[in-house]
HTML snippet that shows the backbone in 3Dmol.js (N, CA, C, O; Angstrom):
<script src="https://3Dmol.org/build/3Dmol-min.js"></script>
<div id="view" style="width:600px;height:400px;position:relative"></div>
<script>
const pdb = `
ATOM      1  N   UNK A   1      24.156   5.604 -11.966  1.00  0.00           N
ATOM      2  CA  UNK A   1      22.745   5.643 -12.282  1.00  0.00           C
ATOM      3  C   UNK A   1      21.944   5.622 -10.976  1.00  0.00           C
ATOM      4  O   UNK A   1      22.269   4.871 -10.056  1.00  0.00           O
ATOM      5  N   UNK A   2      20.917   6.433 -10.902  1.00  0.00           N
ATOM      6  CA  UNK A   2      20.086   6.535  -9.710  1.00  0.00           C
ATOM      7  C   UNK A   2      19.174   5.321  -9.597  1.00  0.00           C
ATOM      8  O   UNK A   2      18.697   4.779 -10.593  1.00  0.00           O
ATOM      9  N   UNK A   3      18.951   4.920  -8.372  1.00  0.00           N
ATOM     10  CA  UNK A   3      18.049   3.801  -8.109  1.00  0.00           C
ATOM     11  C   UNK A   3      16.685   4.358  -7.716  1.00  0.00           C
ATOM     12  O   UNK A   3      16.596   5.276  -6.901  1.00  0.00           O
ATOM     13  N   UNK A   4      15.627   3.803  -8.293  1.00  0.00           N
ATOM     14  CA  UNK A   4      14.268   4.261  -8.014  1.00  0.00           C
ATOM     15  C   UNK A   4      13.512   3.162  -7.281  1.00  0.00           C
ATOM     16  O   UNK A   4      13.497   2.009  -7.711  1.00  0.00           O
ATOM     17  N   UNK A   5      12.887   3.533  -6.170  1.00  0.00           N
ATOM     18  CA  UNK A   5      12.010   2.603  -5.484  1.00  0.00           C
ATOM     19  C   UNK A   5      10.737   3.336  -5.099  1.00  0.00           C
ATOM     20  O   UNK A   5      10.677   4.564  -5.155  1.00  0.00           O
ATOM     21  N   UNK A   6       9.728   2.586  -4.711  1.00  0.00           N
ATOM     22  CA  UNK A   6       8.431   3.174  -4.415  1.00  0.00           C
ATOM     23  C   UNK A   6       8.196   3.370  -2.932  1.00  0.00           C
ATOM     24  O   UNK A   6       8.842   2.752  -2.086  1.00  0.00           O
ATOM     25  N   UNK A   7       7.258   4.246  -2.648  1.00  0.00           N
ATOM     26  CA  UNK A   7       6.796   4.476  -1.279  1.00  0.00           C
ATOM     27  C   UNK A   7       5.279   4.600  -1.325  1.00  0.00           C
ATOM     28  O   UNK A   7       4.738   5.407  -2.082  1.00  0.00           O
ATOM     29  N   UNK A   8       4.603   3.807  -0.521  1.00  0.00           N
ATOM     30  CA  UNK A   8       3.143   3.791  -0.491  1.00  0.00           C
ATOM     31  C   UNK A   8       2.666   4.452   0.794  1.00  0.00           C
ATOM     32  O   UNK A   8       3.139   4.130   1.884  1.00  0.00           O
ATOM     33  N   UNK A   9       1.730   5.376   0.656  1.00  0.00           N
ATOM     34  CA  UNK A   9       1.113   6.028   1.812  1.00  0.00           C
ATOM     35  C   UNK A   9      -0.364   5.647   1.803  1.00  0.00           C
ATOM     36  O   UNK A   9      -1.079   5.907   0.836  1.00  0.00           O
ATOM     37  N   UNK A  10      -0.806   5.029   2.890  1.00  0.00           N
ATOM     38  CA  UNK A  10      -2.186   4.555   2.993  1.00  0.00           C
ATOM     39  C   UNK A  10      -2.908   5.349   4.070  1.00  0.00           C
ATOM     40  O   UNK A  10      -2.417   5.474   5.192  1.00  0.00           O
ATOM     41  N   UNK A  11      -4.064   5.879   3.730  1.00  0.00           N
ATOM     42  CA  UNK A  11      -4.910   6.543   4.721  1.00  0.00           C
ATOM     43  C   UNK A  11      -5.615   5.431   5.502  1.00  0.00           C
ATOM     44  O   UNK A  11      -6.662   4.935   5.085  1.00  0.00           O
ATOM     45  N   UNK A  12      -5.038   5.053   6.622  1.00  0.00           N
ATOM     46  CA  UNK A  12      -5.506   3.898   7.386  1.00  0.00           C
ATOM     47  C   UNK A  12      -6.934   4.054   7.883  1.00  0.00           C
ATOM     48  O   UNK A  12      -7.648   3.059   8.008  1.00  0.00           O
ATOM     49  N   UNK A  13      -7.363   5.257   8.166  1.00  0.00           N
ATOM     50  CA  UNK A  13      -8.720   5.472   8.673  1.00  0.00           C
ATOM     51  C   UNK A  13      -9.777   5.335   7.580  1.00  0.00           C
ATOM     52  O   UNK A  13     -10.926   5.007   7.876  1.00  0.00           O
ATOM     53  N   UNK A  14      -9.413   5.577   6.332  1.00  0.00           N
ATOM     54  CA  UNK A  14     -10.356   5.422   5.214  1.00  0.00           C
ATOM     55  C   UNK A  14     -10.363   4.007   4.652  1.00  0.00           C
ATOM     56  O   UNK A  14     -11.319   3.616   3.982  1.00  0.00           O
ATOM     57  N   UNK A  15      -9.318   3.236   4.914  1.00  0.00           N
ATOM     58  CA  UNK A  15      -9.192   1.879   4.368  1.00  0.00           C
ATOM     59  C   UNK A  15     -10.252   0.971   4.970  1.00  0.00           C
ATOM     60  O   UNK A  15     -10.438   0.946   6.187  1.00  0.00           O
ATOM     61  N   UNK A  16     -10.953   0.218   4.108  1.00  0.00           N
ATOM     62  CA  UNK A  16     -11.970  -0.702   4.600  1.00  0.00           C
ATOM     63  C   UNK A  16     -11.529  -2.169   4.528  1.00  0.00           C
ATOM     64  O   UNK A  16     -12.341  -3.073   4.724  1.00  0.00           O
ATOM     65  N   UNK A  17     -10.258  -2.397   4.250  1.00  0.00           N
ATOM     66  CA  UNK A  17      -9.713  -3.750   4.280  1.00  0.00           C
ATOM     67  C   UNK A  17     -10.260  -4.677   3.217  1.00  0.00           C
ATOM     68  O   UNK A  17     -10.434  -5.868   3.472  1.00  0.00           O
ATOM     69  N   UNK A  18     -10.533  -4.164   2.037  1.00  0.00           N
ATOM     70  CA  UNK A  18     -11.121  -4.991   0.968  1.00  0.00           C
ATOM     71  C   UNK A  18     -10.126  -5.987   0.383  1.00  0.00           C
ATOM     72  O   UNK A  18     -10.533  -6.941  -0.279  1.00  0.00           O
ATOM     73  N   UNK A  19      -8.831  -5.783   0.613  1.00  0.00           N
ATOM     74  CA  UNK A  19      -7.780  -6.708   0.188  1.00  0.00           C
ATOM     75  C   UNK A  19      -7.451  -6.640  -1.312  1.00  0.00           C
ATOM     76  O   UNK A  19      -6.643  -7.433  -1.796  1.00  0.00           O
ATOM     77  N   UNK A  20      -8.056  -5.717  -2.045  1.00  0.00           N
ATOM     78  CA  UNK A  20      -7.775  -5.603  -3.475  1.00  0.00           C
ATOM     79  C   UNK A  20      -6.344  -5.147  -3.732  1.00  0.00           C
ATOM     80  O   UNK A  20      -5.701  -5.622  -4.668  1.00  0.00           O
ATOM     81  N   UNK A  21      -5.843  -4.236  -2.914  1.00  0.00           N
ATOM     82  CA  UNK A  21      -4.479  -3.748  -3.098  1.00  0.00           C
ATOM     83  C   UNK A  21      -3.457  -4.840  -2.817  1.00  0.00           C
ATOM     84  O   UNK A  21      -2.426  -4.922  -3.484  1.00  0.00           O
ATOM     85  N   UNK A  22      -3.742  -5.670  -1.836  1.00  0.00           N
ATOM     86  CA  UNK A  22      -2.842  -6.780  -1.501  1.00  0.00           C
ATOM     87  C   UNK A  22      -2.756  -7.745  -2.680  1.00  0.00           C
ATOM     88  O   UNK A  22      -1.668  -8.200  -3.034  1.00  0.00           O
ATOM     89  N   UNK A  23      -3.888  -8.055  -3.280  1.00  0.00           N
ATOM     90  CA  UNK A  23      -3.915  -8.975  -4.423  1.00  0.00           C
ATOM     91  C   UNK A  23      -3.266  -8.364  -5.663  1.00  0.00           C
ATOM     92  O   UNK A  23      -2.690  -9.085  -6.478  1.00  0.00           O
ATOM     93  N   UNK A  24      -3.355  -7.042  -5.814  1.00  0.00           N
ATOM     94  CA  UNK A  24      -2.824  -6.377  -7.020  1.00  0.00           C
ATOM     95  C   UNK A  24      -1.321  -6.158  -6.974  1.00  0.00           C
ATOM     96  O   UNK A  24      -0.707  -5.927  -8.015  1.00  0.00           O
ATOM     97  N   UNK A  25      -0.721  -6.222  -5.812  1.00  0.00           N
ATOM     98  CA  UNK A  25       0.708  -5.920  -5.680  1.00  0.00           C
ATOM     99  C   UNK A  25       1.571  -7.041  -6.263  1.00  0.00           C
ATOM    100  O   UNK A  25       1.509  -8.172  -5.781  1.00  0.00           O
ATOM    101  N   UNK A  26       2.377  -6.747  -7.295  1.00  0.00           N
ATOM    102  CA  UNK A  26       3.186  -7.796  -7.912  1.00  0.00           C
ATOM    103  C   UNK A  26       4.377  -8.243  -7.062  1.00  0.00           C
ATOM    104  O   UNK A  26       4.911  -9.332  -7.272  1.00  0.00           O
ATOM    105  N   UNK A  27       4.794  -7.416  -6.109  1.00  0.00           N
ATOM    106  CA  UNK A  27       5.955  -7.765  -5.285  1.00  0.00           C
ATOM    107  C   UNK A  27       5.583  -8.120  -3.850  1.00  0.00           C
ATOM    108  O   UNK A  27       6.462  -8.268  -3.001  1.00  0.00           O
ATOM    109  N   UNK A  28       4.294  -8.257  -3.574  1.00  0.00           N
ATOM    110  CA  UNK A  28       3.787  -8.665  -2.254  1.00  0.00           C
ATOM    111  C   UNK A  28       4.258  -7.738  -1.135  1.00  0.00           C
ATOM    112  O   UNK A  28       4.689  -8.193  -0.076  1.00  0.00           O
ATOM    113  N   UNK A  29       4.169  -6.444  -1.385  1.00  0.00           N
ATOM    114  CA  UNK A  29       4.587  -5.441  -0.407  1.00  0.00           C
ATOM    115  C   UNK A  29       3.516  -5.222   0.656  1.00  0.00           C
ATOM    116  O   UNK A  29       3.837  -5.027   1.828  1.00  0.00           O
ATOM    117  N   UNK A  30       2.253  -5.253   0.257  1.00  0.00           N
ATOM    118  CA  UNK A  30       1.159  -4.907   1.162  1.00  0.00           C
ATOM    119  C   UNK A  30       0.516  -6.121   1.811  1.00  0.00           C
ATOM    120  O   UNK A  30       0.430  -7.195   1.216  1.00  0.00           O
ATOM    121  N   UNK A  31       0.067  -5.926   3.047  1.00  0.00           N
ATOM    122  CA  UNK A  31      -0.709  -6.914   3.786  1.00  0.00           C
ATOM    123  C   UNK A  31      -1.760  -6.178   4.596  1.00  0.00           C
ATOM    124  O   UNK A  31      -1.706  -4.956   4.732  1.00  0.00           O
ATOM    125  N   UNK A  32      -2.723  -6.926   5.137  1.00  0.00           N
ATOM    126  CA  UNK A  32      -3.689  -6.352   6.055  1.00  0.00           C
ATOM    127  C   UNK A  32      -3.245  -6.625   7.484  1.00  0.00           C
ATOM    128  O   UNK A  32      -2.720  -7.697   7.786  1.00  0.00           O
ATOM    129  N   UNK A  33      -3.457  -5.652   8.359  1.00  0.00           N
ATOM    130  CA  UNK A  33      -3.150  -5.839   9.780  1.00  0.00           C
ATOM    131  C   UNK A  33      -4.067  -6.931  10.316  1.00  0.00           C
ATOM    132  O   UNK A  33      -5.279  -6.880  10.106  1.00  0.00           O
ATOM    133  N   UNK A  34      -3.502  -7.915  11.003  1.00  0.00           N
ATOM    134  CA  UNK A  34      -4.296  -9.022  11.531  1.00  0.00           C
ATOM    135  C   UNK A  34      -5.044  -8.664  12.806  1.00  0.00           C
ATOM    136  O   UNK A  34      -6.218  -9.000  12.960  1.00  0.00           O
ATOM    137  N   UNK A  35      -4.367  -7.987  13.711  1.00  0.00           N
ATOM    138  CA  UNK A  35      -4.936  -7.769  15.036  1.00  0.00           C
ATOM    139  C   UNK A  35      -5.387  -6.343  15.290  1.00  0.00           C
ATOM    140  O   UNK A  35      -6.105  -6.088  16.257  1.00  0.00           O
ATOM    141  N   UNK A  36      -4.979  -5.408  14.442  1.00  0.00           N
ATOM    142  CA  UNK A  36      -5.337  -4.005  14.641  1.00  0.00           C
ATOM    143  C   UNK A  36      -6.442  -3.598  13.671  1.00  0.00           C
ATOM    144  O   UNK A  36      -6.488  -4.067  12.534  1.00  0.00           O
ATOM    145  N   UNK A  37      -7.326  -2.724  14.132  1.00  0.00           N
ATOM    146  CA  UNK A  37      -8.387  -2.190  13.287  1.00  0.00           C
ATOM    147  C   UNK A  37      -8.365  -0.665  13.369  1.00  0.00           C
ATOM    148  O   UNK A  37      -7.844  -0.088  14.324  1.00  0.00           O
ATOM    149  N   UNK A  38      -8.941  -0.023  12.352  1.00  0.00           N
ATOM    150  CA  UNK A  38      -9.024   1.432  12.366  1.00  0.00           C
ATOM    151  C   UNK A  38     -10.270   1.867  13.141  1.00  0.00           C
ATOM    152  O   UNK A  38     -10.949   1.028  13.733  1.00  0.00           O
ATOM    153  N   UNK A  39     -10.574   3.152  13.144  1.00  0.00           N
ATOM    154  CA  UNK A  39     -11.720   3.673  13.900  1.00  0.00           C
ATOM    155  C   UNK A  39     -13.057   3.164  13.384  1.00  0.00           C
ATOM    156  O   UNK A  39     -14.057   3.188  14.100  1.00  0.00           O
ATOM    157  N   UNK A  40     -13.071   2.707  12.149  1.00  0.00           N
ATOM    158  CA  UNK A  40     -14.310   2.174  11.556  1.00  0.00           C
ATOM    159  C   UNK A  40     -14.465   0.676  11.799  1.00  0.00           C
ATOM    160  O   UNK A  40     -15.483   0.087  11.437  1.00  0.00           O
ATOM    161  N   UNK A  41     -13.452   0.059  12.413  1.00  0.00           N
ATOM    162  CA  UNK A  41     -13.527  -1.369  12.733  1.00  0.00           C
ATOM    163  C   UNK A  41     -12.997  -2.301  11.669  1.00  0.00           C
ATOM    164  O   UNK A  41     -13.240  -3.506  11.732  1.00  0.00           O
ATOM    165  N   UNK A  42     -12.275  -1.771  10.686  1.00  0.00           N
ATOM    166  CA  UNK A  42     -11.738  -2.590   9.594  1.00  0.00           C
ATOM    167  C   UNK A  42     -10.250  -2.867   9.803  1.00  0.00           C
ATOM    168  O   UNK A  42      -9.517  -2.028  10.327  1.00  0.00           O
ATOM    169  N   UNK A  43      -9.821  -4.049   9.388  1.00  0.00           N
ATOM    170  CA  UNK A  43      -8.390  -4.335   9.311  1.00  0.00           C
ATOM    171  C   UNK A  43      -7.877  -3.572   8.094  1.00  0.00           C
ATOM    172  O   UNK A  43      -8.429  -3.703   7.001  1.00  0.00           O
ATOM    173  N   UNK A  44      -6.838  -2.786   8.274  1.00  0.00           N
ATOM    174  CA  UNK A  44      -6.371  -1.907   7.205  1.00  0.00           C
ATOM    175  C   UNK A  44      -5.057  -2.409   6.601  1.00  0.00           C
ATOM    176  O   UNK A  44      -4.336  -3.197   7.213  1.00  0.00           O
ATOM    177  N   UNK A  45      -4.767  -1.940   5.402  1.00  0.00           N
ATOM    178  CA  UNK A  45      -3.551  -2.336   4.687  1.00  0.00           C
ATOM    179  C   UNK A  45      -2.350  -1.556   5.212  1.00  0.00           C
ATOM    180  O   UNK A  45      -2.484  -0.435   5.703  1.00  0.00           O
ATOM    181  N   UNK A  46      -1.185  -2.169   5.099  1.00  0.00           N
ATOM    182  CA  UNK A  46       0.069  -1.503   5.474  1.00  0.00           C
ATOM    183  C   UNK A  46       1.198  -2.095   4.641  1.00  0.00           C
ATOM    184  O   UNK A  46       1.044  -3.152   4.028  1.00  0.00           O
ATOM    185  N   UNK A  47       2.333  -1.402   4.624  1.00  0.00           N
ATOM    186  CA  UNK A  47       3.502  -1.877   3.873  1.00  0.00           C
ATOM    187  C   UNK A  47       4.275  -2.869   4.742  1.00  0.00           C
ATOM    188  O   UNK A  47       4.964  -2.466   5.680  1.00  0.00           O
ATOM    189  N   UNK A  48       4.166  -4.144   4.439  1.00  0.00           N
ATOM    190  CA  UNK A  48       4.867  -5.171   5.205  1.00  0.00           C
ATOM    191  C   UNK A  48       6.332  -5.279   4.778  1.00  0.00           C
ATOM    192  O   UNK A  48       7.196  -5.588   5.598  1.00  0.00           O
ATOM    193  N   UNK A  49       6.611  -5.024   3.496  1.00  0.00           N
ATOM    194  CA  UNK A  49       7.969  -5.113   2.963  1.00  0.00           C
ATOM    195  C   UNK A  49       8.266  -3.856   2.143  1.00  0.00           C
ATOM    196  O   UNK A  49       8.294  -3.919   0.914  1.00  0.00           O
ATOM    197  N   UNK A  50       8.485  -2.724   2.801  1.00  0.00           N
ATOM    198  CA  UNK A  50       8.677  -1.472   2.063  1.00  0.00           C
ATOM    199  C   UNK A  50       9.869  -1.469   1.113  1.00  0.00           C
ATOM    200  O   UNK A  50       9.848  -0.772   0.099  1.00  0.00           O
ATOM    201  N   UNK A  51      10.895  -2.229   1.424  1.00  0.00           N
ATOM    202  CA  UNK A  51      12.080  -2.260   0.566  1.00  0.00           C
ATOM    203  C   UNK A  51      11.821  -2.942  -0.780  1.00  0.00           C
ATOM    204  O   UNK A  51      12.612  -2.782  -1.709  1.00  0.00           O
ATOM    205  N   UNK A  52      10.738  -3.691  -0.897  1.00  0.00           N
ATOM    206  CA  UNK A  52      10.427  -4.410  -2.133  1.00  0.00           C
ATOM    207  C   UNK A  52       9.542  -3.606  -3.084  1.00  0.00           C
ATOM    208  O   UNK A  52       9.308  -4.036  -4.213  1.00  0.00           O
ATOM    209  N   UNK A  53       9.050  -2.454  -2.651  1.00  0.00           N
ATOM    210  CA  UNK A  53       8.128  -1.661  -3.472  1.00  0.00           C
ATOM    211  C   UNK A  53       8.848  -1.098  -4.700  1.00  0.00           C
ATOM    212  O   UNK A  53       9.931  -0.523  -4.592  1.00  0.00           O
ATOM    213  N   UNK A  54       8.227  -1.275  -5.863  1.00  0.00           N
ATOM    214  CA  UNK A  54       8.793  -0.777  -7.116  1.00  0.00           C
ATOM    215  C   UNK A  54       8.067   0.473  -7.617  1.00  0.00           C
ATOM    216  O   UNK A  54       8.436   1.029  -8.652  1.00  0.00           O
ATOM    217  N   UNK A  55       7.046   0.914  -6.899  1.00  0.00           N
ATOM    218  CA  UNK A  55       6.323   2.126  -7.267  1.00  0.00           C
ATOM    219  C   UNK A  55       5.453   1.981  -8.496  1.00  0.00           C
ATOM    220  O   UNK A  55       5.292   2.945  -9.243  1.00  0.00           O
ATOM    221  N   UNK A  56       4.889   0.820  -8.730  1.00  0.00           N
ATOM    222  CA  UNK A  56       4.104   0.562  -9.938  1.00  0.00           C
ATOM    223  C   UNK A  56       2.700   1.169  -9.890  1.00  0.00           C
ATOM    224  O   UNK A  56       2.069   1.328 -10.936  1.00  0.00           O
ATOM    225  N   UNK A  57       2.207   1.505  -8.721  1.00  0.00           N
ATOM    226  CA  UNK A  57       0.887   2.108  -8.504  1.00  0.00           C
ATOM    227  C   UNK A  57      -0.286   1.175  -8.742  1.00  0.00           C
ATOM    228  O   UNK A  57      -1.423   1.641  -8.821  1.00  0.00           O
ATOM    229  N   UNK A  58      -0.055  -0.113  -8.858  1.00  0.00           N
ATOM    230  CA  UNK A  58      -1.158  -1.059  -9.039  1.00  0.00           C
ATOM    231  C   UNK A  58      -2.130  -1.013  -7.867  1.00  0.00           C
ATOM    232  O   UNK A  58      -3.343  -1.103  -8.052  1.00  0.00           O
ATOM    233  N   UNK A  59      -1.597  -0.876  -6.679  1.00  0.00           N
ATOM    234  CA  UNK A  59      -2.446  -0.833  -5.480  1.00  0.00           C
ATOM    235  C   UNK A  59      -3.358   0.387  -5.500  1.00  0.00           C
ATOM    236  O   UNK A  59      -4.540   0.282  -5.174  1.00  0.00           O
ATOM    237  N   UNK A  60      -2.824   1.534  -5.875  1.00  0.00           N
ATOM    238  CA  UNK A  60      -3.616   2.765  -5.906  1.00  0.00           C
ATOM    239  C   UNK A  60      -4.681   2.720  -6.990  1.00  0.00           C
ATOM    240  O   UNK A  60      -5.769   3.270  -6.818  1.00  0.00           O
ATOM    241  N   UNK A  61      -4.377   2.074  -8.094  1.00  0.00           N
ATOM    242  CA  UNK A  61      -5.325   2.000  -9.206  1.00  0.00           C
ATOM    243  C   UNK A  61      -6.550   1.169  -8.826  1.00  0.00           C
ATOM    244  O   UNK A  61      -7.670   1.531  -9.187  1.00  0.00           O
ATOM    245  N   UNK A  62      -6.360   0.072  -8.110  1.00  0.00           N
ATOM    246  CA  UNK A  62      -7.487  -0.809  -7.787  1.00  0.00           C
ATOM    247  C   UNK A  62      -8.227  -0.410  -6.511  1.00  0.00           C
ATOM    248  O   UNK A  62      -9.295  -0.957  -6.232  1.00  0.00           O
ATOM    249  N   UNK A  63      -7.694   0.518  -5.736  1.00  0.00           N
ATOM    250  CA  UNK A  63      -8.336   0.907  -4.474  1.00  0.00           C
ATOM    251  C   UNK A  63      -9.657   1.624  -4.751  1.00  0.00           C
ATOM    252  O   UNK A  63      -9.658   2.694  -5.359  1.00  0.00           O
ATOM    253  N   UNK A  64     -10.784   1.051  -4.313  1.00  0.00           N
ATOM    254  CA  UNK A  64     -12.083   1.665  -4.600  1.00  0.00           C
ATOM    255  C   UNK A  64     -12.343   2.942  -3.803  1.00  0.00           C
ATOM    256  O   UNK A  64     -13.205   3.738  -4.177  1.00  0.00           O
ATOM    257  N   UNK A  65     -11.617   3.143  -2.722  1.00  0.00           N
ATOM    258  CA  UNK A  65     -11.828   4.323  -1.870  1.00  0.00           C
ATOM    259  C   UNK A  65     -10.759   5.385  -2.050  1.00  0.00           C
ATOM    260  O   UNK A  65     -10.778   6.398  -1.350  1.00  0.00           O
ATOM    261  N   UNK A  66      -9.828   5.182  -2.969  1.00  0.00           N
ATOM    262  CA  UNK A  66      -8.748   6.134  -3.261  1.00  0.00           C
ATOM    263  C   UNK A  66      -8.010   6.564  -1.999  1.00  0.00           C
ATOM    264  O   UNK A  66      -7.750   7.750  -1.794  1.00  0.00           O
ATOM    265  N   UNK A  67      -7.682   5.605  -1.169  1.00  0.00           N
ATOM    266  CA  UNK A  67      -6.969   5.940   0.073  1.00  0.00           C
ATOM    267  C   UNK A  67      -5.486   5.564   0.001  1.00  0.00           C
ATOM    268  O   UNK A  67      -4.809   5.522   1.029  1.00  0.00           O
ATOM    269  N   UNK A  68      -4.978   5.290  -1.204  1.00  0.00           N
ATOM    270  CA  UNK A  68      -3.572   4.930  -1.386  1.00  0.00           C
ATOM    271  C   UNK A  68      -2.907   5.921  -2.336  1.00  0.00           C
ATOM    272  O   UNK A  68      -3.427   6.221  -3.411  1.00  0.00           O
ATOM    273  N   UNK A  69      -1.747   6.422  -1.916  1.00  0.00           N
ATOM    274  CA  UNK A  69      -0.924   7.270  -2.767  1.00  0.00           C
ATOM    275  C   UNK A  69       0.433   6.598  -2.915  1.00  0.00           C
ATOM    276  O   UNK A  69       0.994   6.090  -1.945  1.00  0.00           O
ATOM    277  N   UNK A  70       0.952   6.600  -4.129  1.00  0.00           N
ATOM    278  CA  UNK A  70       2.245   5.970  -4.404  1.00  0.00           C
ATOM    279  C   UNK A  70       3.216   7.030  -4.904  1.00  0.00           C
ATOM    280  O   UNK A  70       2.890   7.832  -5.780  1.00  0.00           O
ATOM    281  N   UNK A  71       4.404   7.019  -4.336  1.00  0.00           N
ATOM    282  CA  UNK A  71       5.459   7.953  -4.730  1.00  0.00           C
ATOM    283  C   UNK A  71       6.651   7.160  -5.218  1.00  0.00           C
ATOM    284  O   UNK A  71       6.899   6.043  -4.764  1.00  0.00           O
ATOM    285  N   UNK A  72       7.381   7.741  -6.139  1.00  0.00           N
ATOM    286  CA  UNK A  72       8.655   7.150  -6.578  1.00  0.00           C
ATOM    287  C   UNK A  72       9.780   7.961  -5.956  1.00  0.00           C
ATOM    288  O   UNK A  72       9.838   9.182  -6.099  1.00  0.00           O
ATOM    289  N   UNK A  73      10.664   7.269  -5.270  1.00  0.00           N
ATOM    290  CA  UNK A  73      11.779   7.902  -4.569  1.00  0.00           C
ATOM    291  C   UNK A  73      13.059   7.578  -5.329  1.00  0.00           C
ATOM    292  O   UNK A  73      13.330   6.414  -5.622  1.00  0.00           O
ATOM    293  N   UNK A  74      13.839   8.594  -5.647  1.00  0.00           N
ATOM    294  CA  UNK A  74      15.100   8.409  -6.367  1.00  0.00           C
ATOM    295  C   UNK A  74      16.242   8.512  -5.378  1.00  0.00           C
ATOM    296  O   UNK A  74      16.369   9.510  -4.668  1.00  0.00           O
ATOM    297  N   UNK A  75      17.085   7.468  -5.331  1.00  0.00           N
ATOM    298  CA  UNK A  75      18.275   7.473  -4.507  1.00  0.00           C
ATOM    299  C   UNK A  75      19.469   7.638  -5.408  1.00  0.00           C
ATOM    300  O   UNK A  75      19.579   6.974  -6.439  1.00  0.00           O
ATOM    301  N   UNK A  76      20.366   8.524  -5.021  1.00  0.00           N
ATOM    302  CA  UNK A  76      21.552   8.750  -5.847  1.00  0.00           C
ATOM    303  C   UNK A  76      22.731   7.981  -5.331  1.00  0.00           C
ATOM    304  O   UNK A  76      23.816   8.054  -5.907  1.00  0.00           O
TER     305      UNK A  76
END
`;
const viewer = $3Dmol.createViewer("view");
viewer.addModel(pdb, "pdb");
viewer.setStyle({}, {cartoon: {color: "spectrum"}});
viewer.zoomTo();
viewer.render();
</script>
């Protein structure tokens, strides 16, 4: 049986660091960068634990700026 896991792609330059995606993630995959900011001056979200992503898309659903895309990756 194939194993399915998720992959999150975040447009870091559009992210305003609202933290909604971090709160919505059931597996605590996402965090905000503490020391780095994007060109707009915001701390942006990133995948801190990519191996834990289940591809549920909760982060993309709550993102007010639609800067998150979630993919499901199938491993055979």
